[in-house]
C-alpha positions in Angstrom: 0.0 0.0 0.1 1.4 3.3 -1.1 -0.2 5.5 1.8 1.5 3.4 4.7 4.1 5.4 6.4 7.2 3.2 6.6 10.0 3.3 9.4 13.4 1.2 9.7 14.7 0.2 13.0 17.1 -2.5 14.4 14.5 -3.2 17.1 11.0 -2.4 17.9 9.7 -2.3 21.4 5.9 -2.9 21.8 4.7 -1.4 25.1 6.2 1.8 27.0 5.6 0.4 30.8 9.0 -0.8 33.0 9.6 -3.7 31.0 9.5 -1.7 27.7 11.4 1.0 28.5 14.1 -0.9 30.2 14.6 -3.4 27.4 14.7 -0.2 25.2 17.6 1.5 27.2 19.4 -2.0 27.1 19.1 -2.2 23.3 19.9 1.3 22.8 23.3 1.1 25.0 23.8 -2.2 22.8 24.0 -0.2 19.8 20.8 -1.0 18.4 18.5 1.8 16.4 15.5 1.2 18.7 11.5 2.4 18.3 9.1 2.2 21.5 5.7 1.6 20.6 3.3 3.5 23.2 -0.4 2.5 23.0 -1.3 5.1 25.4 0.5 8.5 26.0 4.5 8.2 26.9 4.4 8.1 30.6 1.0 6.7 30.9 1.7 3.1 31.2 -0.2 0.8 33.6 3.1 0.6 35.7 2.4 3.6 37.2 -0.3 1.9 39.3 2.0 -0.5 41.2 2.0 1.4 44.6 3.9 -1.1 46.8 7.3 -1.4 45.9 10.2 -3.1 44.1 11.2 -6.7 45.6 14.8 -7.2 45.8 16.9 -9.0 48.5 19.1 -6.2 49.7 19.0 -7.0 53.1 18.5 -3.0 54.3 16.1 -3.4 56.7 16.8 -7.1 57.9 20.5 -8.4 57.0 18.9 -12.2 56.5 17.6 -11.6 53.5 19.5 -12.9 50.4 18.8 -14.1 46.9 18.3 -17.4 48.2 15.5 -16.6 50.5 13.8 -14.6 47.7 14.1 -17.9 45.5 12.3 -19.6 48.0 9.6 -17.1 48.6 8.8 -17.0 44.7 8.8 -20.8 44.7 6.6 -21.2 47.5 4.3 -18.2 46.2 4.0 -19.9 42.7 3.2 -23.4 44.2 6.4 -24.8 42.7 5.3 -24.5 38.8 7.6 -21.5 38.5 10.2 -21.8 35.8 12.9 -22.5 38.3 15.5 -20.5 36.2 13.6 -17.5 35.8 12.9 -17.6 39.5 16.7 -17.8 40.1 17.7 -15.0 37.7 14.9 -12.7 39.1 16.1 -13.2 42.4 19.7 -12.9 41.8 19.7 -10.2 39.8 16.9 -7.7 41.2 19.0 -5.9 43.7 21.3 -5.0 41.1 18.4 -3.5 39.0 17.3 -1.5 42.1 20.7 0.2 42.5 20.7 0.7 38.7 17.6 2.7 39.0 19.2 4.9 41.8 22.0 5.9 39.3 19.4 6.9 36.7 17.8 9.3 39.2 15.0 7.2 41.4 14.4 8.7 44.7 13.5 6.0 47.2 12.2 6.3 50.7 15.2 5.8 53.1 16.3 4.1 56.0 17.6 6.1 59.2 21.0 5.4 57.9 20.6 6.4 54.6 19.8 3.2 52.7 16.9 2.5 50.5 13.9 1.7 52.8 12.2 -1.4 52.2 8.7 -2.7 53.4 6.8 -6.1 54.3 4.4 -7.7 51.7 2.6 -10.6 51.5 4.5 -13.8 50.8 8.0 -12.3 51.4 9.8 -13.7 54.6 11.7 -10.5 55.2 10.9 -6.5 54.2 11.9 -6.6 50.9 10.3 -4.1 48.8 12.0 -0.8 47.8 9.3 2.0 47.7 8.7 5.6 47.5 5.7 6.2 49.8 2.9 4.0 48.1 3.5 5.6 44.5 6.6 3.4 43.5 5.3 2.6 39.9 5.1 6.3 39.2 8.6 6.7 40.2 9.9 3.7 38.5 8.2 5.2 35.1 9.3 8.6 35.8 13.0 7.7 36.2 13.3 5.0 33.3 11.8 8.1 31.0 14.0 10.6 32.6 16.9 7.7 31.3 15.3 7.6 27.8 15.3 11.4 27.3 19.2 11.5 28.7 19.9 9.1 26.2 17.9 10.7 23.0 20.1 14.2 24.4 23.1 12.2 24.1 22.1 11.3 20.5 21.3 14.9 19.7 24.7 16.3 21.0 26.3 13.5 18.8 24.2 13.8 15.6 22.0 16.7 15.7 19.0 14.5 15.7 17.3 13.3 19.3 15.4 10.5 17.5 18.6 9.4 15.8 18.9 6.0 17.8 16.0 5.9 20.0 12.5 7.3 19.1 9.0 7.0 20.7 5.7 6.6 18.9 2.9 7.6 21.4 -0.8 6.5 20.8 0.0 3.8 18.2 -1.3 0.6 18.5 0.4 -2.8 16.8 -2.2 -4.9 15.2 -0.1 -7.7 13.5 3.5 -8.9 13.6 5.3 -9.5 10.3 7.3 -12.6 9.3 9.2 -13.7 6.5 10.1 -17.7 6.3 9.2 -17.8 9.9 11.1 -15.1 11.4 10.3 -11.7 12.5 10.5 -8.9 9.7 8.3 -5.9 11.6 5.2 -4.8 12.5 1.7 -3.3 11.0 0.3 -0.5 13.2 -2.0 2.5 13.0 -2.2 5.9 14.8 -4.7 5.9 17.0 -5.5 9.7 16.6 -5.9 9.7 12.8 -6.3 6.1 11.7 -3.5 6.3 9.6 -1.2 2.9 8.8 2.2 2.6 9.4 4.9 -0.2 9.2 7.6 -0.8 11.3 10.5 -2.9 9.6 12.8 -4.4 12.5 14.2 -8.0 12.4 13.9 -8.0 16.5 10.4 -7.2 18.3 10.3 -7.2 22.0 6.9 -7.4 23.4 6.0 -5.8 26.6 2.3 -4.9 26.5 1.4 -6.2 30.0 -1.9 -7.9 30.7 -5.3 -9.3 29.7 -7.5 -8.4 32.5 -10.0 -6.1 30.5 -11.6 -9.3 29.5 -12.9 -9.4 33.0 -15.7 -7.2 34.4 -14.1 -6.3 37.5 -10.6 -5.2 37.2 -7.9 -3.1 38.7 -6.4 -2.8 35.3 -6.3 0.5 32.7 -7.8 0.2 29.2 -4.6 -0.7 27.5 -4.6 -4.3 28.8 -6.4 -6.4 26.2 -4.1 -9.0 25.5 -2.6 -7.5 22.7 1.1 -8.8 23.3 -0.3 -12.5 24.0 -2.4 -12.8 21.1 0.2 -11.1 18.5 2.8 -13.6 19.7 0.2 -16.7 19.3 -0.6 -15.3 15.5 3.1 -14.9 14.7 3.8 -18.5 16.1 4.7 -18.5 19.6 3.3 -20.1 22.3 1.0 -19.2 25.4 2.0 -21.0 28.9 -0.5 -21.5 32.0 -3.0 -18.9 31.1 -5.4 -20.3 33.4 -3.3 -18.6 36.5 -5.1 -15.3 36.7 -4.7 -13.4 39.9 -7.3 -11.7 41.6 -6.1 -9.0 44.0 -7.7 -9.4 47.3 -8.0 -5.7 48.0 -9.9 -3.8 45.6 -12.2 -0.8 46.1 -16.0 -2.0 46.4 -17.7 1.1 46.8 -18.9 3.5 45.1 -19.6 1.6 42.0 -17.9 3.7 39.8 -14.4 2.8 41.1 -15.1 -1.0 41.8 -11.9 -2.6 41.2 -9.3 0.1 41.7 -6.8 -1.3 43.6 -6.1 -0.9 47.0 -2.0 -1.8 47.6 -1.1 -4.4 49.7 1.2 -1.9 51.7 -1.9 -1.4 53.6 -1.5 -4.7 55.2 2.2 -4.7 55.0 2.2 -1.6 57.3 0.0 -3.2 59.7 -3.5 -3.1 58.2 -6.0 -6.1 59.2 -9.0 -7.7 57.4 -12.2 -8.0 59.4 -15.6 -9.5 58.2 -18.9 -7.7 59.2 -18.7 -9.4 62.6 -15.6 -7.4 63.3 -13.5 -10.8 63.6 -9.9 -11.2 62.0 -10.9 -14.0 59.9 -7.5 -14.6 58.0 -6.6 -17.0 60.9 -9.1 -19.4 59.7 -7.4 -19.9 56.3 -3.9 -20.6 56.6 -3.3 -23.5 54.4 -1.5 -26.4 55.6 1.4 -25.7 53.4 2.1 -22.4 55.0 1.2 -23.6 58.5 4.3 -23.1 60.9 5.4 -19.9 59.2 2.2 -17.5 60.1 0.7 -16.4 63.4 -1.9 -18.6 65.1 -2.9 -15.5 67.5 -3.5 -11.8 67.2 -0.7 -11.2 69.9 1.6 -13.0 68.0 0.6 -11.6 64.7 1.1 -7.5 66.0 4.4 -8.6 68.0 5.7 -9.4 64.6 5.8 -6.0 63.3 8.1 -5.0 66.0 10.1 -8.6 66.6 10.0 -10.5 63.1 12.8 -12.5 64.2 11.1 -14.0 67.1 7.4 -14.3 65.9 5.5 -15.4 63.0 3.8 -13.2 60.4 0.3 -12.0 60.2 -2.0 -14.2 57.9 -2.9 -10.8 56.2 0.2 -11.2 54.4 -0.2 -14.6 53.0 0.2 -14.8 49.1 -2.7 -13.2 47.3 -4.4 -16.1 46.0 -5.1 -17.3 49.6 -6.2 -14.0 50.7 -8.5 -13.4 48.1 -10.1 -17.1 48.5 -10.5 -16.2 52.2 -12.3 -12.8 51.5 -14.4 -14.6 48.8 -15.5 -17.4 51.1 -16.6 -14.9 54.2 -18.4 -13.0 51.6 -20.2 -16.1 50.2 -21.1 -17.4 54.0 -22.9 -13.9 54.7 -19.9 -12.3 56.8 -19.1 -9.6 54.0 -19.6 -5.6 54.2 -23.0 -3.9 53.1 -21.5 -3.2 49.4 -20.2 -6.9 49.3 -16.6 -7.0 50.3 -14.7 -7.2 53.8 -13.3 -4.4 56.0 -9.8 -3.6 55.8 -8.6 -1.5 58.7 -5.5 0.6 59.2 -7.3 3.4 61.3 -6.9 1.7 64.6 -3.5 0.4 63.7 -1.6 3.6 63.0 -1.5 7.5 63.9 -3.4 9.6 61.7 -0.5 11.3 60.3 1.7 8.1 60.0 -1.0 6.8 57.8 -0.9 9.9 55.3 2.8 9.8 55.3 3.1 6.1 54.8 0.1 5.8 52.4 -0.7 9.3 50.6 -2.0 7.8 47.4 -4.3 5.5 49.4 -5.7 8.3 51.5 -6.1 10.6 48.7 -7.9 7.8 46.6 -10.6 6.9 49.1 -11.1 10.5 50.2 -11.5 12.0 46.9 -13.5 8.9 45.3 -15.2 7.5 48.0 -15.5 10.0 50.6 -13.8 7.5 53.2 -11.1 9.1 55.6 -8.9 5.8 56.1 -7.4 7.4 59.0 -10.6 7.2 60.8 -12.5 4.3 59.5 -12.2 1.2 57.6 -12.1 0.6 53.9 -14.6 -1.8 52.1 -12.6 -3.9 49.8 -12.8 -7.3 47.8 -11.0 -9.3 45.0 -10.4 -7.7 41.9 -9.1 -9.4 38.4 -5.4 -7.8 38.4 -2.7 -9.9 36.9 -1.9 -12.9 34.5 0.9 -15.3 35.7 0.9 -17.2 32.4 2.0 -15.3 29.2 4.2 -15.8 26.3 6.7 -18.7 26.4 10.0 -17.6 26.8 13.4 -18.7 27.3 14.6 -17.9 30.9 18.1 -16.5 29.6 17.4 -14.5 27.0 13.7 -14.0 26.9 13.6 -15.2 23.2 10.1 -16.9 22.1 9.8 -19.8 19.7 9.8 -17.0 16.8 13.3 -16.1 15.6 13.8 -12.3 16.6 10.7 -12.3 18.9 11.3 -11.4 22.4 8.9 -10.7 25.5 9.3 -9.3 28.9 7.1 -8.1 31.9 3.6 -9.5 32.6 3.2 -10.4 28.9 5.8 -13.4 29.4 4.9 -16.6 31.5 7.1 -18.7 33.6 8.6 -16.6 36.3 5.8 -16.4 38.9 4.2 -20.0 38.5 0.7 -20.3 39.6 0.7 -17.1 41.5 2.8 -13.9 41.7 4.0 -12.2 44.9 3.4 -8.7 45.6 6.5 -6.6 44.4 8.0 -9.3 42.2 6.2 -7.8 39.0 8.2 -4.6 39.3 11.8 -6.6 39.6 10.4 -8.9 37.1 10.2 -5.6 34.7 13.5 -4.6 35.3 15.2 -8.0 35.3 14.0 -9.5 32.1 13.5 -6.0 30.5 17.2 -5.9 30.4 17.7 -9.5 29.7 15.3 -8.8 26.4 17.4 -5.8 25.4 20.2 -8.0 25.6 18.5 -11.0 23.7 17.6 -9.0 20.9 21.2 -7.1 20.7 22.4 -10.5 20.4 20.2 -11.8 18.0 20.4 -8.8 15.4 24.5 -8.9 15.7 24.0 -12.5 14.6 22.1 -12.0 11.4 23.6 -12.1 8.0 23.7 -8.7 6.3 20.4 -9.6 4.5 17.6 -9.3 7.2 14.2 -10.7 6.9 11.9 -8.5 4.8 8.4 -7.2 5.1 6.2 -8.4 2.3 3.9 -6.3 0.6 1.0 -9.0 0.4 1.3 -9.4 4.5 1.0 -5.4 4.8 -2.3 -5.5 2.5 -3.6 -8.2 4.7 -3.1 -6.4 7.8 -4.9 -3.4 6.3 -7.7 -5.3 5.3 -8.1 -7.0 8.4 -8.0 -3.7 10.3 -10.3 -2.2 7.9 -13.0 -4.9 8.0 -15.2 -3.5 10.8 -15.9 -0.5 8.4 -17.5 -3.1 6.0 -21.0 -4.2 6.2 -21.3 -7.9 6.9 -22.6 -9.9 4.0 -24.8 -12.1 6.5 -26.3 -11.6 9.6 -26.9 -8.7 11.8 -24.7 -5.9 12.5 -23.1 -6.5 15.6 -22.0 -3.8 18.2 -18.4 -3.9 19.6 -19.2 -2.5 23.1 -22.0 -5.0 23.3 -20.0 -8.0 22.7 -17.1 -6.7 25.0 -19.7 -6.3 28.1 -20.8 -9.8 27.2 -17.5 -11.3 27.1 -16.7 -9.7 30.2 -19.7 -11.0 32.1 -18.9 -14.4 30.7 -15.3 -14.4 31.8 -16.3 -12.9 35.5 -19.3 -15.5 35.8 -17.5 -18.6 34.4 -13.8 -18.7 34.6 -13.5 -16.2 37.5 -11.7 -16.8 41.0 -13.8 -20.1 41.6 -14.2 -22.3 38.7 -16.3 -25.3 37.8 -16.1 -27.8 34.7 -19.6 -27.3 33.6 -19.4 -23.5 33.9 -16.1 -23.5 31.8 -17.6 -25.6 29.1 -20.5 -22.9 29.0 -18.0 -20.3 28.8 -16.2 -21.9 25.8 -19.5 -22.0 24.0 -20.4 -18.7 24.9 -16.7 -17.8 23.6 -17.1 -19.4 20.0 -20.5 -17.5 19.8 -18.7 -14.3 20.4 -16.0 -15.0 18.3 -18.5 -15.6 15.1 -20.4 -12.5 16.3 -17.3 -10.4 16.4 -16.6 -11.0 12.5 -19.8 -9.2 12.0 -18.7 -6.0 14.1 -19.4 -2.7 12.5 -18.4 0.6 13.3 -19.3 3.9 12.1 -17.8 7.0 11.2 -13.9 6.9 9.8 -10.7 6.2 11.3 -10.2 9.3 12.7 -10.9 9.7 16.5 -12.8 6.3 16.5 -13.0 4.5 19.9 -15.3 2.2 18.8 -13.2 1.1 16.0 -10.3 0.5 18.6 -12.3 -1.8 20.6 -13.3 -3.6 17.6 -9.7 -4.2 16.9 -8.9 -5.2 20.5 -11.9 -7.6 20.7 -10.1 -10.2 18.4 -7.3 -10.2 20.9 -9.4 -10.4 23.9 -11.5 -13.1 22.6 -8.3 -15.2 21.8 -6.7 -15.0 24.9 -9.9 -15.7 26.8 -10.2 -18.8 25.0 -6.6 -19.8 26.0 -7.6 -19.3 29.8 -10.7 -21.1 29.5 -9.1 -23.9 27.7 -6.3 -24.1 30.2 -8.5 -23.9 33.3 -11.0 -26.5 32.1 -7.6 -29.1 31.5 -6.2 -28.3 34.7 -8.2 -30.8 37.1 -6.7 -29.4 40.4 -6.5 -26.2 42.5 -3.3 -24.2 42.6 -2.4 -20.7 42.8 -4.7 -18.4 41.3 -6.5 -21.5 39.7 -9.3 -22.6 41.8 -11.5 -25.6 40.6 -14.3 -26.3 43.0 -14.8 -29.7 41.6 -10.9 -30.3 42.7 -10.2 -28.2 45.2 -6.9 -29.9 46.3 -3.5 -29.2 45.0 -2.4 -32.5 42.9 1.3 -33.3 42.8 0.9 -34.6 39.5 0.0 -31.5 37.9 3.4 -30.1 39.5 5.7 -30.3 36.5 3.2 -30.1 33.9 2.9 -26.6 31.7 -0.3 -26.2 29.8 0.9 -24.6 26.5 -1.5 -23.0 23.6 -0.3 -22.6 20.1 -2.1 -22.5 16.8 -2.2 -25.7 14.8 -2.0 -26.3 10.9 -5.4 -25.3 10.6 -5.4 -22.2 12.2 -7.2 -23.2 15.5 -6.0 -22.8 18.9 -5.0 -26.1 20.7 -3.8 -27.0 24.1 -0.8 -29.1 24.8 0.9 -30.7 27.8 4.7 -30.0 28.3 7.0 -30.9 31.0 8.2 -27.7 33.4 11.9 -27.5 33.6 13.4 -29.9 36.1 14.8 -27.7 39.4 18.3 -28.2 39.9 19.8 -30.0 42.9 21.4 -27.0 44.3 18.2 -25.1 44.0 15.9 -27.9 45.8 18.8 -28.0 48.7 17.2 -24.4 49.9 14.0 -26.1 50.9 13.3 -28.4 53.9 12.7 -31.7 52.5 9.4 -31.7 54.5 8.2 -28.9 52.5 9.4 -30.7 49.0 7.0 -33.2 50.0 4.1 -31.1 49.6 4.8 -30.0 46.1 7.1 -32.5 44.1 5.7 -35.4 42.2 6.5 -39.2 43.9 9.2 -39.8 41.2 10.9 -36.4 41.8 10.9 -37.3 45.7 12.1 -40.8 44.9 15.2 -39.3 43.0 16.1 -37.2 46.5 18.4 -39.6 48.6 17.8 -38.8 52.5 21.8 -39.0 52.9 22.2 -36.2 49.7 23.5 -33.2 51.0 21.6 -31.5 48.1 18.5 -33.3 48.7 16.8 -30.4 50.8 17.9 -29.6 54.2 
């Protein structure tokens, strides 16, 4: 197409959140001409909503912390379904990535002796989250943005062109990845403001598009999280792994309805906030699972002492991993002990002085005061589970962040493997930094290995991508016109009701049947107007991504007949060791249909298993795995 704008780069980064910006910085510093595609405005990435902190075992508050402890906590939180190599790299490299942020200009809260402050969070044995009040994500994006600008300024001084080696394209959406002979050659996109098409020719593409939760009715996610990267990767030939594991953050706002689902940071509980039901009772003591019993307090007195003396007391059960807390809240509400608006009470007002609450939790204080007319220094908040994060994602190599498609990489929430079946709070931001950098490195190594002739963008692929994007403007030959907003609403209701926090076989079968009907109707979606300023068209294009990813979630959730982490089957309520080393992988078959396959999870190296007590390993590992551990072997668990 002659009217398509074209640009050529060495590396294209799709997504301008923490993972995308860190990947772009690394690619640029490795010598690649790099473009960043931002679906929203630059600086408005969903990363800014991350409030609590960045998990990294720097040991600034408790010197007992180490990468080994962080690794153990991450594996426990993920119920041992984590890719062990990813969990190892993440735990080892997170401190360096945080210190690196300081060199970029990040302004962290400090300890009395001037080190980076770290706070408690659910599932972490020690205070581990480096933070900036409860606005850590905002500071992370501000810092990485400033680093991008400084690199552009350096390029400007050298060449006279600020965009010579690193350019940001804001308010641009990628609709298709382009390939030649199975290798990445570029991407097809459009400017959201004008609708004008643009092609990016690049042999390396890094996906950093975030999550999928706008497919659910109640969510903490912003409008951009429509599963774009997952769907792009799948259509290009990559695989999605363990998409059944969707995290429902336990504490989203439940009132007023206009803000239902907006996140209430885990920092509230990390700083002493407690959960109470309508009877005023701290109910979390009733919901400590057997696998965590012995690590969490059995009485309120011991739980409260932990804040002052964590070395000699057990943790409060409010700081269990998120999946456990979300299920507990869900159970209390179903049993009739919920708040007037269908949640539970989160109370910090009786736990800390008012000025201390405002100092530690300024965003939370402002959020509830302005949006719900609730003063959290004087009264409790009403909270409940909200769809927040997907642990599954694009299947990648742990060391390079490479997918099965040559030239395609993924980092951050869009990539699967690190978090297993459940992510610990704070691990998302360190994930962005650790694997964002590794994706940039992987892309640089890949590009440098290419022969002089790179994969080429084919005109027929550009034409096909353009026709697909313009399809909603054409009336269907058969059937009624469909409205994208109607289909989106029905999709969200389907996923919320049938593939939500508690799942049943019959309901997921029904969900797949409904998805098939929605997919058929999506082909008849019609939008009015033209390509300029057309939000209906934007949603119509997002729908095919959301429907595709939702199908993968439902298929995997139906297949996994156990309850583990963020996946709870009412008809299979227990964790089954036979599923411990099984990944569920979605990919397209030769007919263009999504198929689900089982693959073995990479084995955990003996020296990593040795970090756990043998008694703990028996709760997770398969009988075959346990049989290979000799009780006399010093590396068979302590």
